[in-house]
N, C-alpha and C positions, 0 to 999 in steps of 0.2 A: 342773330348768329353768324349768319355770312360775314358781314363788315368787319364781328370780332374777330373770327380768321384770319381774315386780310391782316387786320392789325396785327395780327399775333405774328404772322408770315414775316412781313415786312420787319418788323421789330426783332426778328431771328437773323435775321437774312443782312439786313443793314446796319444796324443800331448794337445787338448785341453778338456781335459775329467775333470771336476772339483773334480769330486767324485773321481776315479781313483788316483790321483795327493792328495787328501788329506787322501785319505785310506793309500797310500804308506811314506807319511809325518809321518803318528799317530802311525802308523805301529811297529816303533822299542820302541815308548814309550809305549805302552800299553803293550808291552813283559819284559821290562825291569823296571817300576816305582816299580817294590815292592821291591829292596831295594835299597839304595842310593849307596851304593858302586860300584851296578852292573849300577846302570843308570850314574853314571859317567867315569866309565869304559866307557860305550858303548858312550857317549858322546866327550871322548878322541879318542875311535875309528874313530867315524865319522869326528872331527876334521881331523884329520890324512888322513883320504880317503879321502876326499874331498882338499885338501890341496896338495896331490898328485897331486891328477887326475887333477886339477887346472892348475898343472907346466906341468903336461904333456902334458895336450892338448896344452898349450901356446908353448910348444917346439918345439910341434911338427906342429900345424898352421904356428908361427913364422919362423924354420927354412928349412921346407919340403914343404908345400902345397902353401904357400904364392911367393918362388922363382920359384918355378915349373908353377905358376899361375892358382893352382887347384881351 
């Protein structure tokens, strides 16, 4: 019972927190919106990081986790 409450609390605070996700999404925009050159650089950096992390996550999942039944 207690572990279910802890899981529910963590999910509510970190995972399903709309205000936190909106804040994290707008933070780079607020910091880089003064110059268009900076905004383009930030946009390219975000695209690069998202592509790299998605590729690595896919490879880890398909090559390590799935074959080990984890």
